[in-house]
C-alpha positions in Angstrom: 0.0 0.0 0.0 1.3 3.4 -0.9 2.4 5.5 2.1 1.1 9.1 2.4 3.5 11.8 3.4 2.4 15.4 4.3 5.0 18.0 3.5 4.5 21.4 5.2 6.8 24.3 4.1 6.0 27.9 3.2 8.7 27.8 0.4 7.3 26.8 -2.9 10.7 25.7 -4.1 11.3 23.4 -1.1 7.8 21.9 -1.5 8.4 21.3 -5.2 11.8 19.6 -4.7 10.5 17.4 -1.9 7.4 16.4 -3.8 9.5 15.4 -6.9 12.0 13.4 -4.9 9.5 11.5 -2.8 7.0 10.9 -5.6 9.8 9.3 -7.6 10.5 7.1 -4.6 7.0 5.8 -4.8 5.3 7.8 -2.0 2.0 9.7 -2.2 2.8 13.3 -1.3 0.4 16.0 0.0 1.6 19.6 0.2 0.7 22.4 2.6 2.1 25.9 2.6 1.0 26.7 6.1 0.0 25.2 9.4 -3.6 25.9 8.7 -3.5 23.9 5.4 -1.7 21.1 7.1 -4.4 20.8 9.7 -7.1 20.6 7.0 -5.1 17.8 5.3 -4.8 16.0 8.6 -8.6 16.1 9.2 -9.4 14.2 6.0 -6.3 12.0 5.3 -4.7 9.0 6.9 -1.0 10.1 7.2 2.0 7.9 7.5 4.6 10.7 8.0 4.7 14.5 8.4 7.6 16.5 7.1 7.3 20.0 8.6 9.4 23.2 8.3 10.4 24.5 11.7 10.1 28.2 10.8 6.9 29.3 9.1 4.7 32.4 9.3 1.5 32.3 11.3 2.1 28.9 12.9 5.6 27.6 13.6 6.4 24.0 12.8 6.9 23.2 16.5 3.4 24.6 17.3 1.9 22.6 14.4 3.4 19.4 15.8 2.0 20.1 19.3 -1.4 21.0 17.8 -1.6 17.8 15.8 -0.7 15.7 18.8 -2.6 17.5 21.6 -5.7 18.9 19.8 -6.1 16.3 17.1 -4.8 13.2 18.8 -2.4 12.2 16.1 0.1 10.4 18.3 1.1 7.4 16.1 2.4 9.3 13.1 6.1 10.2 13.1 7.1 13.8 12.5 10.4 14.9 10.9 11.5 18.5 11.2 13.1 20.5 8.3 15.4 23.1 9.8 18.5 25.3 9.2 19.2 25.4 13.0 22.3 24.0 14.6 22.3 20.5 16.1 22.1 21.7 19.7 19.1 23.9 19.1 17.3 21.3 17.0 17.7 18.6 19.7 15.8 20.7 22.2 13.0 21.1 19.6 12.9 17.4 18.9 12.4 16.8 22.7 9.7 19.5 22.8 7.7 18.3 19.8 8.2 14.5 20.0 9.6 14.5 16.4 11.6 11.4 15.5 14.2 13.1 13.4 15.4 16.3 11.7 16.9 17.1 8.4 19.0 20.2 8.0 18.5 22.6 5.1 19.7 22.7 2.5 19.5 18.9 1.9 20.0 16.7 -1.1 17.6 14.1 -2.6 19.5 11.1 -1.2 19.6 12.6 2.3 15.8 13.2 2.1 15.1 9.7 0.9 17.2 8.2 3.7 15.6 10.2 6.5 12.1 9.5 5.1 12.7 5.8 4.9 14.1 5.7 8.4 11.2 7.7 9.9 8.6 5.4 8.2 10.2 2.3 9.8 10.2 3.9 13.2 8.3 1.8 15.6 5.5 3.4 17.7 7.5 2.6 20.9 10.4 4.7 19.7 8.3 7.8 18.9 9.3 10.0 21.9 6.7 11.6 24.1 7.0 15.4 23.8 7.9 17.4 26.8 8.3 21.2 27.3 10.3 20.8 30.6 12.9 18.1 30.0 16.2 19.5 31.0 19.1 19.1 28.6 21.7 16.4 29.5 25.0 17.3 30.9 27.6 18.6 28.5 30.6 16.5 28.0 33.7 18.2 29.4 36.6 18.6 26.9 39.5 16.2 27.6 42.9 17.5 28.3 45.6 17.2 25.7 48.1 14.4 26.3 51.3 16.2 27.5 53.4 13.5 25.8 51.6 14.1 22.5 52.1 17.8 22.8 55.9 17.4 23.4 56.2 14.9 20.6 54.2 17.1 18.2 56.4 20.1 18.9 59.5 18.1 17.9 57.7 16.7 14.9 56.4 20.1 13.8 59.9 21.5 13.5 60.4 19.0 10.7 56.9 19.1 9.2 56.1 22.8 9.3 57.9 23.6 6.0 56.3 20.6 4.3 52.8 21.5 5.4 53.3 25.1 4.2 54.1 23.8 0.8 50.6 22.4 0.6 48.8 25.5 2.0 50.7 27.8 -0.4 50.9 30.5 2.4 53.1 31.4 5.4 50.7 29.6 7.7 50.4 27.4 9.7 53.4 28.2 11.8 55.4 25.4 13.5 53.6 26.2 16.8 50.2 25.9 15.0 51.2 22.6 13.4 52.3 21.3 16.8 49.1 22.2 18.5 47.0 20.7 15.7 49.0 17.5 15.9 48.7 17.2 19.6 44.9 17.5 19.5 44.4 15.2 16.6 46.9 12.4 17.4 48.2 10.4 20.2 51.9 10.4 20.9 52.2 6.8 19.5 50.5 7.8 16.2 52.7 10.8 15.5 55.5 8.5 14.3 53.2 7.0 11.6 52.2 10.5 10.6 55.8 11.6 10.2 56.4 8.6 7.9 53.4 9.4 5.7 54.2 13.1 5.3 57.9 12.3 4.7 56.8 10.0 1.8 54.8 12.9 0.3 57.7 15.3 0.7 60.0 12.8 -1.1 57.6 12.7 -4.1 55.5 9.7 -3.3 52.3 9.4 -5.2 49.2 10.8 -3.4 46.8 7.9 -2.9 43.6 7.7 -4.9 40.8 7.0 -2.4 38.0 6.7 -5.0 37.8 6.1 -8.7 34.8 5.4 -10.9 32.7 5.8 -14.0 29.8 8.3 -13.9 27.7 6.0 -16.1 27.8 3.3 -13.4 27.7 5.3 -10.2 26.1 8.7 -10.8 28.0 11.8 -9.7 25.4 13.0 -7.2 25.7 9.8 -5.2 29.5 10.1 -5.1 29.5 13.7 -4.1 27.0 13.1 -1.3 29.4 10.4 0.2 32.2 13.0 0.3 29.8 15.5 2.0 28.4 13.0 4.6 31.9 11.7 5.4 33.2 15.3 5.8 36.2 14.5 3.6 38.9 16.8 2.4 40.7 16.6 -0.8 40.5 17.1 -4.6 37.7 15.5 -6.7 38.2 15.5 -10.5 35.9 14.4 -13.2 37.0 14.1 -16.9 34.8 13.9 -20.0 35.9 14.3 -23.6 38.8 16.6 -23.2 37.2 18.6 -20.4 37.6 18.3 -16.6 36.1 19.9 -13.6 38.0 19.9 -10.3 36.1 20.2 -7.0 38.1 21.1 -3.9 36.6 19.8 -0.6 37.4 20.8 3.0 35.5 18.9 5.7 32.7 18.0 3.3 32.1 21.5 2.0 33.4 23.1 -1.2 36.3 25.5 -1.2 36.2 26.1 -4.9 35.5 24.4 -8.3 37.8 24.8 -11.3 37.2 24.0 -14.9 39.6 23.1 -17.7 39.0 22.9 -21.4 35.4 24.1 -21.2 33.3 26.8 -22.7 34.0 30.5 -22.2 30.8 30.9 -20.2 32.5 29.4 -17.2 35.4 31.9 -17.1 35.7 34.1 -14.1 35.8 37.3 -16.2 32.3 36.7 -17.5 30.8 36.5 -14.1 32.5 39.8 -13.1 31.3 41.5 -16.2 27.8 40.1 -15.7 27.8 41.6 -12.2 29.0 44.9 -13.7 32.0 44.8 -11.4 34.5 45.3 -14.3 34.4 46.2 -18.0 35.6 44.3 -21.0 38.5 46.8 -21.3 39.6 46.2 -17.6 39.4 42.4 -18.1 41.6 42.5 -21.2 44.1 44.8 -19.6 44.3 42.7 -16.5 44.7 39.4 -18.5 47.7 41.0 -20.3 49.2 42.3 -17.0 51.3 40.2 -14.6 50.8 42.4 -11.6 49.1 40.5 -8.7 50.0 36.9 -9.3 49.1 34.1 -11.7 45.3 34.1 -11.1 42.9 36.6 -12.6 41.0 37.2 -9.4 44.2 38.0 -7.5 45.3 40.4 -10.2 42.0 42.3 -10.2 42.1 42.4 -6.4 45.7 43.6 -6.3 45.1 46.3 -8.9 42.1 47.7 -7.0 39.4 46.9 -9.7 37.3 44.7 -7.3 37.1 44.1 -3.6 37.2 40.7 -1.8 33.5 40.4 -1.4 32.9 40.9 -5.1 35.6 38.3 -5.9 34.1 35.8 -3.5 30.6 36.3 -4.9 31.9 35.7 -8.5 33.9 32.7 -7.5 30.9 31.2 -5.6 28.7 31.7 -8.7 31.4 30.3 -11.0 32.0 27.2 -8.7 28.2 26.6 -8.4 27.7 26.7 -12.2 30.7 24.4 -12.8 29.1 21.9 -10.4 25.7 22.2 -12.1 27.5 21.4 -15.4 29.3 18.4 -13.9 26.0 17.0 -12.6 24.7 16.9 -16.2 27.5 14.6 -17.2 26.1 11.1 -17.3 29.4 9.8 -18.7 33.0 10.4 -17.6 35.6 9.1 -15.2 36.3 10.6 -11.8 38.8 10.2 -8.9 39.2 11.6 -5.4 42.6 12.4 -3.9 42.2 12.7 -0.1 44.2 15.2 2.0 45.2 17.3 -1.0 44.7 21.1 -0.8 45.3 23.3 -3.8 46.6 26.8 -3.4 43.5 28.2 -5.1 41.3 26.4 -2.6 43.3 27.7 0.4 42.9 31.3 -0.9 39.1 31.0 -1.7 37.6 28.7 1.1 34.1 29.6 -0.2 32.4 27.1 2.1 29.7 26.2 -0.4 27.5 23.4 1.0 27.2 20.4 -1.2 23.5 19.9 -0.4 22.3 23.2 -1.7 24.3 22.7 -4.9 22.8 19.2 -5.4 19.2 20.5 -4.9 19.6 23.3 -7.5 21.7 21.1 -9.8 19.1 18.4 -9.9 16.4 21.0 -10.5 18.4 22.3 -13.4 18.8 18.8 -14.9 15.0 18.5 -15.0 14.7 21.8 -16.8 17.5 20.9 -19.2 15.5 17.9 -20.2 12.6 20.2 -21.1 15.0 22.5 -23.0 16.5 19.6 -24.9 13.0 18.5 -26.0 12.6 21.8 -27.7 16.2 22.4 -28.8 17.6 19.1 -29.8 21.0 20.4 -31.0 23.1 23.5 -30.1 24.2 23.5 -33.7 20.7 24.6 -34.9 20.5 27.9 -36.7 17.6 30.1 -35.3 15.7 32.8 -37.1 12.9 35.1 -36.2 9.3 34.2 -36.8 7.6 37.4 -37.5 4.1 36.1 -36.9 5.1 34.8 -33.5 6.9 38.1 -32.6 3.8 40.1 -33.6 1.9 38.5 -30.7 4.3 39.9 -28.1 4.9 43.4 -26.8 8.7 43.6 -27.3 9.0 46.6 -24.9 8.1 44.2 -22.1 11.3 42.2 -22.6 14.0 42.5 -20.0 17.6 43.3 -20.8 18.7 39.6 -21.1 15.6 38.6 -23.2 16.2 41.5 -25.6 19.9 40.5 -25.9 19.0 37.0 -26.9 16.4 38.3 -29.4 18.9 40.6 -31.0 21.5 37.8 -31.3 19.1 35.7 -33.4 20.0 36.7 -37.0 19.3 33.6 -39.1 23.1 32.8 -39.2 24.2 32.1 -35.7 23.8 28.6 -34.1 22.4 28.2 -30.6 25.9 27.9 -29.3 27.0 31.1 -31.0 23.9 32.9 -29.7 24.8 31.8 -26.1 28.4 33.0 -26.5 27.3 36.3 -28.1 24.9 37.0 -25.2 27.7 36.6 -22.6 25.2 34.6 -20.5 25.3 31.0 -19.3 23.8 28.4 -21.6 21.2 27.6 -19.0 20.2 31.2 -18.5 20.1 31.9 -22.2 
């Protein structure tokens, strides 16, 4: 029998993503944009699970849970909270509402499916009674650092500091910072093993490949979610037909994504021009200049054309769109090199959460399928249909729409129109 899930969230986008994911997984999904709508559904439906946003206007998610249990007697249906709160805060709300679990926004499709399946198999005995007065448990006191480990790490850091700084590409960490990090992360006994591993890298040993695969066998979203959930650090590279996209991870979040051999639409300069941060002339002059280092962003920053916030915003957009592009690749080979930090990643440290990228990327994949049904090849030459244009008020077009219309001349292909527009292929 098909299980029924009620999804309560005031965000249309979240409702749409959750409905699509769970419907594809075989569930019957009901949607509510508010607590009031959720209550109406609960009156007339037999529910198997309620997914509820914690923060909503009019009625908060926690209040809705209490109302459904207290006022409507719905005590045998598990609740799962959707929240962007930290783990400590959400634990208190779980106790208060009796919810069986929480999923932190932004989340990916796989995480949603896992939490949903787990909640639906929750036995009635394990649905916790809600309580407004249960005191939080005692906090675990931090353990003291082993003095032997601290002494050993200080000696080891004198040898390792310069090696570590080669990987960071900066003057940090200092020997003292390396020593402190080692003492917290390792016992005195394990420091000798660490020294041997780092010594091997310093002598030119090959960095181990922790993961290799084929995107046609194990899809990229599944692999990237593993890296996120395991909070791994390192460099993930996917290759396809002379192109490659490099994703730099730090503790499961994205420092930066880099593209090689791809279209011009993914170049940093395009994003800065699109944001009106620089002009074409400034871009060309900066590319020709060597002042400010090897990277375009660093040069523009050093020469005073942009500030750090502008650069970070453009890099974040560039990295996100490169990731959206990679998610479209259903063929290609990939590999993950753990513990490797590129200098570009150390400089950027954008902290882009993988879950939000996956949600938007998968949404775009669905839209791309619709686009490809209409435009089956980017080599098609487009021309104006005067009869169709006559039905539109062209003065209502925005700047980007007008730019695309002007680029259609009966000679340019779809690819050439995209390039001429200076927009991304998805936006165009």
